[in-house]
N, C-alpha and C positions, 0 to 999 in steps of 0.2 A: 534601386531599393525601394520596396514598398515601405510606407509610413502607416502607423496606426493611429485610427481617429476613434476618440471617446466621446459619444454624443451624451449630454446632460440635458434633463435630469433623468433618462431612461437607463443610462450607463450601458447602452448598447455599443458595441465595438465593431469597426469595419477597418478595411484597408484601402489606401489610394495608391495605385500605380503611379510611377513616374509621368509627369505631364498630365494627370487627372485633376480636375477641379473636386472641390469637397462635394458638390452636388452629384457629379457623375460617379464618384464613389460611392456616395450613399444610395443612389438608385442601384447601383450593381450590388451593393451590400443588403439591399431589401428594405431600406428605410425611405419612407414617403415624405420628403421635405417639401415645403411649399416654394412655387417658383412661378416666374411669369415669362419674362422675354427670354431668358437664357444668354442676354447680351450685355448685362450690366447696366440696363437702362431704366429698371423699373422700381427694383428695391423690395420686390415680393420676397426674395430669397434671403434676405438680410438676417444675419445671426451674430453671435459673439464668439470670439476667439478666446478661450479662457487660460489656455496654456500651449506653449510651442510658437513655431514661426511659420507664416505664410507668405506666398507672393500674391499680392493683392489683386493682380491681373488689370485688364482694362475695363473702364466703367466711366459713366457719366459723373462728373464730380459732385453735381448736386444731388446725385442719388445717395452719395457717399462721402459727406463733407468731412473734413479733416478732423473737427472735434469727435465725431462719431468713431473715426479710426482710433483715435486717442483713447477712446472708451473701450476699444477692443472689437468693434463692430467690423463686419466683413460681408462681402456679397458672395455667397457660396457658389453661384454659377460661374464666378471668375476666379475666386481664391484657391491657390493651389498649394498643398503642405509642402514646408521645407524641412519639417521634422515631425516626429509623433505630436499630435495636438489634441486637445480638449476642445470642443465647441459646446456652446449652449444654442439649443435649437427647437422649434415646435416641430413634433412628428405628427403627419396626418395619420389619424387611425381610422377613420370613417368616411364615407361618401360626403356626409353634410359638412365636413371640414374643408372640401374642396370648392373653389370658386366657381360658380356658374357663370359664363361669360357670353355675350353676343358679339361676333365677330365676323368680319369679312374674310373671304378666301377667294383664291383663284384656282380654276381648274387646270392643274398642271398636266395631268396625262389622263386619257380616257383607253382603258384597254378592254379587249372583248376575249375573255378566256373561253366563252362558250356563247352560241348564237344569241342565247336570251340572257345573258350576264355581262353587266358592264362593270368594270373596277373604276373608281374615280380616285384619283390622288389629287388631294387639295392642299395648297400651300397657302400659309398663313402671312400676314404681313411680317417684315424683317424683324421688328421688334416685338413679336407676340409669340407665345406659345400656349398650348392647351394641356393643362395639367389633368389626368384622369386615371382611372384605375382600369385595369385590363377587363374588358367586357363591356363597359359602359356604351352609351350611344349619344348622339346628337341631333337636334331638331334643324332640318333645312327650313328656312323661312322664306314663304313664297310672296310674291307681290300682292296676292289677294287676302292675304292674313293668314292662310292655311299654312299647316306644318307637315312634312314628312319626316319620319324618324328612321335613323339608319345607325346600326351598330358600327363602332369603330373596329377595324379588322387589324390595325396596326398595334403594337404593344407601347406602352407609355415610353420605354426609353428610346423609341424611334419615332420621334413627334415632329420631325420637320415636315413631313407630309402626312396627312390623314387619310387613311384608305376607307372607302366605303364600297360594298358589294350590292350591286341593284339588279334585281330580276326584272325582266319586263313582263308584267303582268296584264299590261293594256290600260293601266291606269293613266290618269291626266299626266302626272310627273314622270312615271317610268317612260311613257310616251316620248315626253319632251326630251329625256335623258337619250333615248336611243334615236330619235329623229331629228333634234334640233341643237342639243347642248354642243358646244364646242371647246375645245382646249383654249385656254387663256380667258374663258368667261368667269364672270364674278358671281359668287353666291354669298348668301347671309346664313348663319346658322346660331343656334344657342346650344351650350353645353358645357360640360358633360352632364348627362343625366342618367338616371337609373341606378338600381341596386343589385345588377347582375353584374358581379366582379368576383374574381378570383380570391377566394379566402386563403391567405397564406399563413395563418396561425394554426393550421392543422397538419398533422402527420397521416392522415387517412389516405388510401389510394383514390384515385380520382376516376370517374366515368364521364366524358364528354359525349353528348348526345346531339347531333346536328342534323337538321332537316333542311337540304337544300342550301340556300343562302344564309341560312342559319349558322352556317360554318363561319360567318365573319367574326362574331365576337369570340367564338370558341379560338380561331386561329389567332387572335390577340391574346388570349389567355396561354395558349400553348406556347407561344412565342416567348411571354414574359415568364412563364415556368422554366423554360429552358435556359433563358438569359440568366437567371437568377440560380441555376445549377440545382433546383428542386429535383429531389431524387425519388419523390413518391411515384409508386407506379401509376401511370397514366394510360387510359385506353380510351381512343376515340372512335365512336361509331358514327358514321356520315352515311345517312340514308337519302337516296335520290332515285329517281325513276329509271335512267339508263346511263350508261357509261359515260357519254359525253356530258352529262350533268355533274359529274365529278371534276369540276372546272380547275381544281388546283391539287389534283391527285398526286402528281410527282412530289409536290412539297410535302405532303403528308408521307409519302414513301421516304423521302430524305429524313425526316423527324424519326422514322422508325429505324432506318439503318443506322443512323448516327447516334441512338440513345436506347440502351437496353432496357431502359425502365419504360419506355413507350410502345405502345401497340396501336396499329390502325386496322379498322374493320370496316371496310365499304360494305354497303348492302344496297342492292338494287331493287326496287319494287316492280318494276316493268321493263326487263332488259329489252333492247332492240334486238331484232334477228341477226343483224351484222355485229353485235357486241361480242360474241363468242365469249360469253362470260361463264367462268367457272367457279365464280366467288359466292358470297352469301346472297340470298334473294329474300324478299318478304318485306315484312315491317320492320323498321329500324329497331324500334323498342322491343320487339320480339326477339331480335337477334341478342338483346342484353338478357332476356328472360332466359333464353335458351343456353347461355354462357354462365350464369350466375344463379346458383340455387340460393345463396344467402348475400344479401347487401347491407347487412346490419352495420358493417364496419366500413362502408364507403361513402364518399360524397359523390353527388351527381349533378352535372351542369348541363341543361337542356335549352336549346334553342331552335325555334322552328314553328311551324304552324300549330294552331290551338289544339288540333285533334291529337296529332303526336304528342305535344307536351303533356296533354291531359291523360292520354291512355298511358304514357310512362309514369308520370306521378301517381295514378291510382294502382297500377299493378306493382310497381316498384315498391310501394309502401305496404299494401294490403298482403302481397303473396311473397315479397323477398325480403321483408323486415327492414327496408330502409327507414331510418329515422326521418321524420316529415320535415324537421329543420335542417337537413343536409341535402334537401333537394332544391337547387336553386335553378330557376328558370326565366327565360325571357320569350313568350309566345308572341308570334306577331300574326296579324289579321290581314288578308289580302283583300284590301277594298280601297276605294278612290280616296277615302280620307282618314284610314286609320293607322295605326302604329304598323309601320312597316318592318320592324326588327332589323335583321339583316338582309331584309329582301331588298 
């Protein structure tokens, strides 16, 4: 039997399934509560039980001493409701309320879904978690003091491993990833960073526009939206050169088959002779222009090269009536030392 949880002072109500912690239930219900280790070791998720009963779970005693429990405090990453409860908590409503951390991580896995794309899965120390909003990025910190920025492709509720999509553009870091980086290697990063994240307080239909590995943050946003049960119409336009560059095409097809409110439109700018491509061709932003005469009631999230993002921004606003404040973007520059975005 599910229990009802009422969060104060916002009075937002969500439910906890049997065995769920308050934090897990809040994340599923769309509340962004602060957390750190998710293991009862840091106290970042500490809040107050105002009414009802909970199982306090496992935690380090020094994090939640007995006198704090007597005051009604609990660690929301561990506490599980035993009845309907009321809690007092701080809800995170903006990027500037999320803590930016510098952390070490281990390369847990390196996958190659395409010849020039590497997908890194990064594992954090056992007592650490990174809290972020779907679509944000991290900076990999290099030994020479330089940084390489990569979007997080995993959604916030799947934070045991951080997923990065890296294209081999021939720069120093991407060459290192493709030629030298091995699983179990250690890296350092800072994050989360950026203001490119899914706005959840809107009921407008969404157009996602991805160029190449700009698919990475879009993937995190879509998975987050599907996890939360967001029913707004969502259309993903993914523009690449040839069919081989749709390195996670089947995942997008699965989203489309399983969700009537989701549409996937792949667009190839230069199909290879062997692609036998019968789908859309040309520039990906032009495909949107061809499909929509009026964007005045939409939100657009765009990630990819600056030329693509710039063309979409100008044409959507000038010719299709998209409100300028409903165009959210994360353009990345392909160069040795620049922001890499999802690249």
